[in-house]
BAFI-3210 file (N, C-alpha, C; in Angstrom, 3 decimals, decimal comma, padded with zeros to 6 digits):
// residues 215
n [1|2|3|4|5|6|7|8|9|10|11|12|13|14|15|16|17|18|19|20|21|22|23|24|25|26|27|28|29|30|31|32|33|34|35|36|37|38|39|40|41|42|43|44|45|46|47|48|49|50|51|52|53|54|55|56|57|58|59|60|61|62|63|64|65|66|67|68|69|70|71|72|73|74|75|76|77|78|79|80|81|82|83|84|85|86|87|88|89|90|91|92|93|94|95|96|97|98|99|100|101|102|103|104|105|106|107|108|109|110|111|112|113|114|115|116|117|118|119|120|121|122|123|124|125|126|127|128|129|130|131|132|133|134|135|136|137|138|139|140|141|142|143|144|145|146|147|148|149|150|151|152|153|154|155|156|157|158|159|160|161|162|163|164|165|166|167|168|169|170|171|172|173|174|175|176|177|178|179|180|181|182|183|184|185|186|187|188|189|190|191|192|193|194|195|196|197|198|199|200|201|202|203|204|205|206|207|208|209|210|211|212|213|214|215]
n.u [-002,133|-003,843|-002,509|-003,042|-003,058|-004,105|-004,602|-006,066|-005,909|-003,911|-001,545|-001,133|-000,764|001,597|003,245|003,379|004,722|007,157|008,144|008,324|010,360|012,485|012,755|014,261|014,685|015,026|016,362|015,024|012,239|010,452|010,106|011,677|012,109|014,283|013,751|015,073|015,248|012,588|012,292|014,061|012,554|010,553|010,283|009,479|006,896|005,558|005,695|004,240|001,585|001,176|001,441|-000,675|-002,842|-002,563|-002,747|-005,347|-007,048|-009,619|-011,167|-010,994|-012,172|-012,614|-010,034|-008,585|-009,794|-009,056|-006,313|-005,734|-007,486|-009,567|-012,642|-015,332|-017,783|-018,814|-016,197|-014,559|-011,758|-010,784|-011,711|-010,282|-007,743|-007,920|-007,968|-005,372|-003,855|-002,375|-000,236|000,971|001,583|003,525|005,591|006,067|006,944|009,607|010,918|012,552|012,706|011,302|012,552|013,359|010,815|010,010|011,858|011,161|008,458|008,697|010,467|008,910|006,858|008,166|008,805|011,374|014,339|016,909|019,461|019,062|020,881|021,544|019,050|018,651|020,758|019,890|017,396|017,473|018,282|016,352|014,172|011,317|008,243|007,032|004,374|003,870|005,755|004,895|002,489|003,396|004,608|002,302|001,051|002,761|002,104|-000,539|-000,319|001,146|-000,796|-002,578|-000,844|-000,552|-003,130|-003,439|-001,205|-000,492|001,302|003,764|004,136|004,489|006,896|008,500|008,411|009,807|012,895|015,711|019,164|020,353|022,374|025,601|027,600|026,184|024,460|026,332|027,167|024,812|024,612|026,958|026,339|024,711|022,170|019,662|020,122|020,781|024,191|024,822|022,906|019,688|018,178|015,152|012,673|009,596|007,551|008,378|008,280|005,545|004,308|005,149|004,223|001,415|000,697|001,240|-000,528|-003,054|-003,033|-003,083|-005,661|-007,250|-007,069|-007,574|-009,495|-011,814|-014,244|-013,724|-011,565|-012,805|-014,021|-012,002|-010,742]
n.v [-048,236|-045,642|-042,917|-039,702|-036,484|-034,217|-034,551|-034,155|-032,993|-033,257|-034,827|-034,813|-032,077|-031,604|-033,308|-032,122|-029,781|-030,839|-032,015|-029,778|-028,472|-030,274|-030,800|-030,993|-028,498|-027,945|-025,618|-025,842|-027,945|-030,396|-030,253|-032,548|-035,263|-037,366|-040,862|-041,937|-039,730|-039,433|-041,852|-041,433|-039,730|-041,340|-042,632|-040,553|-039,985|-042,466|-042,624|-040,362|-041,061|-043,372|-042,356|-040,511|-042,250|-043,807|-041,878|-040,879|-043,073|-043,625|-042,182|-042,643|-042,310|-039,553|-038,512|-039,839|-038,793|-036,078|-036,316|-037,713|-036,810|-038,250|-040,107|-042,217|-044,795|-045,236|-046,620|-047,189|-046,923|-048,845|-051,114|-050,882|-051,270|-053,931|-055,195|-054,824|-055,973|-058,413|-057,876|-055,734|-057,037|-058,863|-057,130|-055,956|-058,145|-058,557|-056,316|-053,878|-051,223|-048,091|-047,500|-050,059|-051,118|-049,480|-050,233|-052,957|-052,756|-051,254|-052,787|-055,028|-053,878|-053,271|-055,789|-056,733|-058,481|-058,642|-056,703|-053,547|-051,656|-052,531|-052,272|-049,465|-048,717|-049,607|-048,321|-045,780|-043,400|-043,029|-040,978|-039,093|-037,577|-034,548|-034,560|-037,255|-037,980|-036,577|-037,865|-040,413|-039,993|-039,353|-041,855|-043,295|-042,158|-042,969|-045,801|-045,924|-045,004|-047,133|-049,052|-048,068|-048,501|-051,298|-052,426|-051,022|-051,018|-052,027|-050,131|-047,732|-048,297|-048,433|-045,792|-044,414|-043,272|-045,178|-045,539|-045,983|-048,473|-047,283|-047,548|-048,418|-046,262|-044,294|-045,227|-044,856|-042,068|-041,323|-042,387|-040,561|-040,034|-037,876|-037,303|-036,458|-036,069|-036,832|-038,767|-038,064|-038,574|-039,273|-039,317|-041,249|-039,808|-037,175|-036,954|-037,497|-035,365|-033,091|-033,760|-034,131|-031,596|-030,025|-031,247|-030,729|-027,953|-027,512|-028,578|-026,809|-024,484|-025,210|-027,258|-026,821|-027,976|-030,706|-030,598|-029,681|-031,942|-033,472|-032,362]
n.w [-017,018|-018,569|-020,467|-019,360|-020,012|-018,638|-015,859|-012,584|-009,139|-006,102|-006,414|-009,208|-009,659|-008,206|-009,672|-012,225|-011,558|-010,684|-013,037|-014,697|-013,403|-013,717|-016,432|-019,715|-021,951|-025,177|-027,631|-030,039|-030,770|-028,711|-025,146|-022,938|-020,574|-018,761|-018,259|-016,042|-014,357|-013,582|-012,253|-010,168|-008,646|-007,849|-005,317|-003,670|-004,670|-004,463|-001,677|-001,007|-001,828|-000,201|002,423|002,623|002,338|004,658|006,701|006,340|006,605|007,433|005,772|002,972|000,435|000,093|000,594|-001,402|-003,672|-003,485|-003,575|-005,994|-007,890|-008,930|-008,716|-007,504|-006,948|-003,492|-001,565|-003,687|-003,948|-002,232|-003,532|-005,930|-004,909|-004,087|-006,558|-007,342|-005,446|-005,416|-007,154|-005,750|-003,347|-004,187|-004,804|-002,312|-000,872|-001,600|-000,718|001,339|001,677|000,453|-001,879|-002,741|-003,199|-005,305|-007,294|-007,617|-008,509|-010,884|-012,438|-012,786|-014,242|-016,613|-017,345|-016,752|-016,021|-013,729|-011,978|-010,169|-011,070|-013,658|-014,779|-014,707|-016,321|-018,768|-019,188|-018,041|-019,405|-021,265|-023,109|-022,187|-023,135|-021,685|-020,653|-020,465|-018,599|-016,296|-015,918|-015,309|-012,806|-011,391|-011,510|-009,865|-007,385|-007,220|-007,119|-004,781|-002,986|-003,020|-001,975|000,648|001,577|001,378|002,712|005,279|007,511|006,535|004,525|005,961|007,183|004,927|004,046|005,991|005,733|004,792|004,545|001,302|-000,339|-000,335|-002,353|-004,625|-004,902|-005,524|-008,033|-009,519|-009,423|-010,775|-013,214|-014,293|-013,305|-012,025|-009,114|-005,684|-004,564|-001,990|000,339|001,684|004,822|006,454|009,035|009,481|010,794|010,435|007,645|007,206|008,581|007,083|004,489|004,804|005,678|003,389|001,605|002,765|002,699|-000,028|-000,548|000,922|-000,574|-003,283|-003,358|-001,515|-000,645|-000,409|001,330|003,683|004,572|005,534|007,705]
ca.u [-002,870|-003,800|-001,867|-004,037|-002,229|-004,694|-005,088|-006,257|-005,570|-002,643|-000,420|-000,918|-000,213|003,000|003,973|003,656|005,754|008,409|008,601|008,725|011,651|013,532|012,741|015,268|013,944|015,954|015,994|014,009|011,677|009,681|010,798|011,654|012,726|014,780|013,043|015,831|014,878|011,293|012,511|014,705|011,496|009,479|010,064|008,703|005,488|005,023|005,549|003,123|000,335|001,072|001,261|-002,040|-003,755|-002,450|-003,244|-006,794|-007,575|-011,059|-011,862|-010,212|-012,825|-012,367|-008,584|-008,174|-010,296|-008,242|-004,944|-005,590|-008,389|-010,532|-013,604|-016,200|-018,748|-018,200|-015,341|-013,911|-010,306|-010,556|-011,922|-009,129|-006,618|-008,111|-007,581|-003,918|-003,215|-001,379|000,940|001,603|002,139|004,766|006,617|006,349|007,639|011,036|011,349|012,790|012,600|010,469|013,372|013,222|009,466|010,014|012,590|010,349|007,264|009,072|011,021|007,766|006,128|008,962|009,136|012,831|015,005|018,272|019,537|018,603|021,888|021,351|017,777|018,869|021,671|019,116|016,250|017,602|018,437|015,222|013,499|009,858|007,585|006,756|003,067|003,989|006,539|004,057|001,506|004,091|004,710|000,946|000,828|003,483|001,295|-001,740|000,072|001,487|-002,054|-003,048|000,084|-000,901|-004,392|-003,280|-000,150|-000,114|002,461|004,966|004,291|005,053|008,307|009,179|008,494|010,903|014,082|016,893|020,221|020,578|023,763|026,369|028,316|025,210|024,024|027,412|027,113|023,671|024,963|027,971|025,724|023,998|020,845|019,502|019,931|021,825|025,406|024,663|021,540|018,976|017,422|014,090|011,799|008,224|006,767|008,800|007,739|004,090|003,942|005,356|003,371|000,012|000,523|001,171|-001,752|-004,203|-002,949|-003,601|-007,105|-007,872|-007,088|-008,063|-010,662|-012,308|-015,331|-013,076|-010,758|-013,664|-014,373|-010,800|-010,226]
ca.v [-046,985|-044,808|-041,613|-038,628|-035,286|-033,171|-035,069|-033,172|-033,478|-032,847|-035,557|-034,330|-030,726|-031,762|-033,961|-031,132|-028,880|-031,595|-032,166|-028,451|-028,182|-031,213|-031,019|-030,416|-027,788|-027,506|-024,403|-026,299|-029,241|-030,527|-030,503|-033,947|-035,593|-038,739|-041,806|-042,050|-038,610|-039,793|-042,930|-040,843|-039,093|-042,315|-042,915|-039,444|-040,095|-043,653|-042,261|-039,420|-041,807|-044,262|-041,558|-039,960|-043,372|-044,200|-040,784|-040,706|-044,431|-043,639|-041,319|-042,889|-041,802|-038,110|-038,300|-040,296|-037,817|-034,862|-036,666|-038,225|-036,137|-039,204|-040,553|-043,294|-045,214|-045,415|-047,800|-047,450|-047,068|-050,157|-052,097|-050,771|-051,894|-055,383|-055,644|-054,694|-056,448|-059,454|-057,192|-054,994|-058,007|-059,400|-056,084|-055,803|-059,340|-058,462|-054,944|-053,417|-049,770|-047,621|-047,643|-051,457|-051,261|-048,814|-051,097|-054,148|-052,445|-050,804|-053,906|-055,862|-053,141|-053,395|-057,214|-056,752|-059,336|-058,174|-055,828|-052,179|-050,929|-052,946|-051,686|-048,050|-048,604|-049,851|-047,429|-044,505|-042,243|-042,975|-039,679|-039,079|-036,283|-034,051|-034,975|-038,669|-038,029|-036,159|-038,921|-041,507|-039,634|-039,522|-043,289|-043,705|-041,748|-043,810|-047,112|-045,715|-044,909|-048,518|-049,695|-047,631|-049,143|-052,747|-052,815|-049,777|-051,162|-052,101|-048,861|-046,722|-048,644|-048,065|-044,334|-044,006|-043,429|-045,918|-045,223|-046,954|-048,907|-046,121|-047,826|-048,431|-044,869|-043,607|-045,658|-044,183|-040,654|-041,225|-042,759|-039,395|-039,847|-036,596|-037,556|-035,763|-036,847|-037,399|-039,176|-037,471|-039,564|-038,581|-040,244|-041,288|-038,715|-035,930|-036,962|-037,399|-034,007|-032,172|-034,131|-033,866|-030,140|-029,557|-031,816|-029,987|-026,578|-027,602|-028,757|-025,592|-023,475|-025,710|-028,154|-026,570|-028,894|-031,947|-030,240|-029,566|-033,304|-034,151|-031,712]
ca.w [-016,794|-019,765|-020,334|-019,308|-019,825|-017,815|-014,590|-011,528|-007,814|-005,503|-007,012|-010,577|-009,555|-007,806|-010,766|-013,271|-011,037|-010,687|-014,425|-015,175|-012,779|-014,154|-017,872|-020,614|-022,993|-026,221|-028,355|-030,989|-030,419|-027,486|-023,885|-022,526|-019,296|-018,789|-017,385|-014,804|-013,498|-013,001|-011,291|-008,993|-007,858|-007,607|-003,903|-003,124|-005,068|-003,776|-000,266|-000,949|-001,864|000,955|003,634|002,627|002,585|006,067|007,541|006,184|006,382|007,708|004,805|001,762|-000,778|-000,001|000,484|-002,730|-004,647|-003,417|-003,961|-007,355|-008,820|-009,478|-007,719|-007,967|-005,940|-002,165|-001,472|-004,980|-003,805|-001,613|-004,594|-006,821|-004,219|-004,146|-007,894|-007,507|-004,218|-005,699|-007,699|-004,661|-002,395|-004,755|-004,672|-000,885|-000,394|-001,884|-000,442|002,704|001,636|-000,654|-003,083|-003,172|-003,750|-006,612|-008,225|-007,875|-009,299|-012,219|-013,209|-013,182|-015,292|-017,830|-017,531|-016,778|-015,042|-013,506|-010,810|-010,400|-011,854|-015,058|-015,201|-014,981|-017,457|-019,989|-019,379|-017,346|-020,292|-022,189|-023,030|-022,137|-023,280|-020,346|-020,139|-020,104|-017,365|-015,176|-015,706|-014,650|-011,394|-010,839|-011,343|-008,665|-006,230|-007,198|-006,617|-003,381|-002,238|-002,873|-001,051|001,995|001,949|001,481|003,651|005,949|008,390|005,690|003,815|006,870|007,342|003,681|003,941|006,867|004,891|005,203|003,594|000,234|-000,455|-000,805|-003,602|-005,721|-005,048|-006,222|-009,435|-010,139|-009,569|-011,819|-014,490|-014,813|-012,732|-011,340|-007,689|-004,932|-004,333|-000,650|000,604|002,809|005,596|007,187|009,749|008,979|011,382|009,775|006,285|007,293|008,989|005,964|003,357|005,131|005,711|001,994|001,037|003,284|002,197|-001,405|-000,486|001,438|-001,634|-004,574|-003,222|-000,147|-000,257|000,021|002,505|004,867|005,011|006,042|008,919]
c.u [-002,719|-003,161|-002,941|-003,295|-002,778|-005,312|-005,201|-005,838|-004,175|-001,455|-000,111|-000,310|001,263|003,820|004,322|004,744|007,120|008,988|009,054|010,105|012,779|013,681|013,939|014,517|014,935|015,469|014,902|013,504|011,000|010,574|010,648|012,269|013,166|013,958|013,749|015,539|013,531|011,473|013,159|013,688|010,439|009,226|009,264|007,222|004,829|004,748|004,405|001,799|000,131|000,761|-000,142|-003,053|-003,747|-003,064|-004,757|-007,476|-009,079|-011,855|-011,176|-010,849|-012,536|-010,878|-008,077|-008,604|-009,414|-006,806|-004,821|-006,518|-009,394|-011,455|-014,472|-017,237|-018,059|-017,402|-014,551|-012,410|-009,930|-010,714|-010,766|-007,916|-006,726|-007,683|-006,062|-003,139|-002,143|-000,098|001,702|002,270|003,448|005,902|007,043|007,207|009,156|011,618|011,564|012,649|011,669|011,242|013,268|011,860|009,385|010,712|011,746|009,172|007,624|009,668|009,928|006,997|006,834|009,270|010,651|013,357|016,463|018,298|019,179|019,601|021,744|020,075|017,951|019,794|020,913|018,074|016,450|017,648|017,325|014,454|011,988|009,352|007,100|005,396|003,076|004,762|005,685|002,993|002,140|004,250|003,360|000,666|001,571|002,675|000,062|-001,427|000,484|000,259|-002,619|-002,151|-000,268|-002,205|-004,170|-002,304|000,356|001,136|003,758|005,220|004,922|006,524|009,104|009,405|009,611|012,211|015,164|017,943|020,385|022,057|024,617|027,081|027,372|024,697|025,058|027,413|025,986|023,996|025,955|027,419|024,879|022,599|020,803|019,138|021,039|023,023|025,354|023,186|020,963|018,177|016,422|013,204|010,391|007,421|007,117|008,201|006,224|003,656|004,053|004,396|001,906|-000,253|000,390|-000,138|-002,973|-004,196|-003,455|-005,125|-007,822|-008,045|-007,833|-009,349|-011,263|-013,427|-014,770|-012,271|-011,600|-014,077|-013,201|-010,291|-011,174]
c.v [-046,092|-043,456|-040,519|-037,333|-034,296|-033,708|-033,931|-033,786|-033,051|-033,519|-035,045|-032,927|-030,771|-032,343|-032,972|-030,156|-029,562|-031,681|-030,827|-028,079|-029,017|-031,324|-030,392|-029,793|-027,272|-026,239|-024,700|-027,673|-029,240|-030,736|-031,981|-034,078|-037,053|-039,614|-041,917|-040,925|-038,868|-040,859|-042,390|-040,162|-040,100|-042,552|-041,796|-039,616|-041,358|-043,319|-041,277|-040,176|-042,663|-043,479|-040,988|-041,066|-043,780|-043,132|-040,681|-042,040|-044,518|-042,803|-041,419|-042,302|-040,315|-037,837|-038,706|-039,344|-036,571|-035,127|-036,916|-037,575|-037,061|-039,664|-041,657|-043,599|-045,339|-046,719|-048,106|-047,670|-048,387|-051,254|-052,083|-051,458|-053,410|-055,938|-055,667|-055,338|-057,508|-058,836|-056,477|-055,950|-058,591|-058,393|-055,920|-056,948|-059,229|-057,093|-054,707|-051,902|-049,372|-047,673|-049,067|-051,685|-050,644|-049,676|-052,304|-053,828|-052,034|-051,941|-054,884|-055,188|-053,261|-054,851|-057,405|-057,662|-058,916|-057,275|-054,387|-051,369|-051,254|-052,340|-050,213|-047,839|-048,762|-048,768|-045,999|-043,283|-042,130|-041,666|-039,844|-037,680|-035,840|-034,497|-036,452|-038,831|-037,641|-037,205|-040,118|-041,222|-039,759|-041,000|-043,835|-043,359|-042,633|-045,207|-047,022|-045,630|-046,306|-049,307|-049,338|-048,223|-050,622|-053,162|-051,586|-049,897|-051,193|-050,770|-047,802|-047,008|-048,260|-046,558|-043,792|-044,312|-044,260|-045,674|-046,346|-047,302|-047,800|-046,343|-047,811|-047,029|-044,069|-043,951|-044,944|-042,716|-040,467|-041,586|-041,638|-039,211|-038,539|-036,844|-036,835|-036,666|-037,531|-037,704|-038,424|-038,566|-038,815|-039,624|-040,208|-040,101|-037,371|-035,846|-036,764|-035,974|-033,027|-032,469|-033,801|-032,360|-029,579|-030,005|-031,026|-028,534|-026,513|-027,687|-027,504|-024,558|-023,965|-026,517|-027,996|-027,522|-030,223|-031,701|-030,239|-030,922|-034,060|-033,567|-031,922]
c.w [-018,032|-019,467|-020,402|-018,993|-018,811|-016,529|-013,575|-010,196|-007,379|-006,177|-008,409|-010,573|-009,187|-008,951|-011,871|-012,822|-011,050|-012,089|-014,995|-014,636|-013,390|-015,667|-018,583|-021,778|-024,033|-026,905|-029,374|-030,546|-029,059|-026,273|-023,525|-021,134|-019,368|-017,844|-016,033|-013,830|-012,828|-011,927|-010,016|-008,080|-007,400|-006,130|-003,236|-003,433|-004,521|-002,315|-000,058|-000,871|-000,625|002,227|003,732|002,908|004,053|006,975|007,507|005,892|006,607|006,713|003,442|000,506|-000,977|-000,196|-000,895|-003,817|-004,667|-003,861|-005,453|-008,376|-009,477|-008,353|-008,317|-006,908|-004,587|-002,092|-002,725|-004,835|-003,130|-002,669|-005,594|-006,205|-004,247|-005,500|-008,070|-006,367|-004,477|-006,241|-006,587|-003,674|-002,898|-004,646|-003,219|-000,368|-000,537|-001,544|001,042|002,810|000,502|-001,962|-003,628|-003,821|-005,142|-007,657|-008,611|-008,798|-010,720|-013,054|-013,624|-014,317|-016,637|-018,190|-017,639|-015,676|-014,934|-012,291|-011,187|-011,225|-013,341|-015,623|-015,570|-016,180|-018,770|-020,243|-018,849|-018,239|-021,343|-022,001|-023,057|-022,421|-021,898|-019,806|-019,769|-018,792|-016,159|-014,883|-014,996|-013,156|-010,703|-010,584|-010,128|-007,413|-006,093|-006,666|-005,145|-002,492|-001,995|-001,918|000,392|002,490|002,254|002,583|004,417|006,819|007,586|004,992|004,711|007,132|006,098|003,609|004,827|006,151|005,567|004,140|002,586|000,173|-001,076|-002,135|-004,801|-005,984|-005,840|-007,709|-010,169|-010,405|-010,702|-013,192|-015,072|-014,281|-011,944|-009,882|-006,931|-004,686|-002,970|-000,407|001,802|003,505|006,465|007,861|009,155|009,506|010,748|008,376|006,316|007,619|007,830|004,815|003,624|005,173|004,297|001,334|001,482|002,833|000,762|-001,384|-000,042|000,338|-002,876|-004,455|-001,831|000,302|000,239|001,296|003,768|005,408|005,629|007,354|010,086]
res [m|a|d|v|p|n|r|k|g|f|a|a|t|c|a|r|q|t|v|q|q|d|q|h|k|p|l|l|g|k|a|t|i|k|y|g|q|c|f|a|r|s|t|l|y|f|s|m|g|a|t|i|a|i|k|f|a|d|n|l|d|v|a|g|h|m|l|l|g|i|t|g|q|p|g|a|f|v|k|l|t|e|l|r|k|d|f|i|a|n|c|v|e|n|a|e|t|m|y|d|f|a|v|e|s|e|q|k|r|f|s|f|e|g|n|s|y|e|f|m|k|k|y|g|l|m|k|l|e|t|h|k|a|s|d|l|l|w|q|y|a|e|l|g|f|c|l|g|i|a|f|p|e|q|a|s|e|f|v|a|d|k|e|h|d|p|e|e|w|k|k|f|h|e|a|g|l|d|i|p|k|a|q|d|v|i|s|y|s|e|f|e|s|a|m|v|a|d|f|l|e|y|g|k|v|v|a|p|a|l|y|s|q|l|i]
***
């Protein structure tokens, strides 16, 4: 996916806010963010995309437009998903949680072989320019949207938080990843309710024409 600094839509707006919150801004030079910080947010953005796709399965063109700021011919998001279905299926096959899905998709993107700890040790501290970081979060939402279209049942199970291995989580935290020391666990219905409310509030204010087609 090409880097597009000025993406529109709910996901891009959230991504810019996330990066602004997490960025390191030196006295001199450009602000940056660590790749590991983006990865720590990946499950949220994958879950965002998947939840919106599942909730608005009967109106994907409008929901996708409002979420991602892109549009096309009728059925464009279904066609995009078909093109990516083999990649997504391979990630789903080896995943039990959204975290697992994130690890699988990112390690495939980097052509990396090894466990998630080794992956983070190699790439976690890599610095990204802020516009590249926000675009990466947008890409997570976009792939999550396709995941929700292609495999809604598995996606909803992934979104329902399951506690990650405590020892591995501790290693990630000690390695400097910007993740909470303790894990938060939330049900799918709780996540869906909060995410859809924020999504529709965004649409009501920023994209009323699209919002009116979703309510």
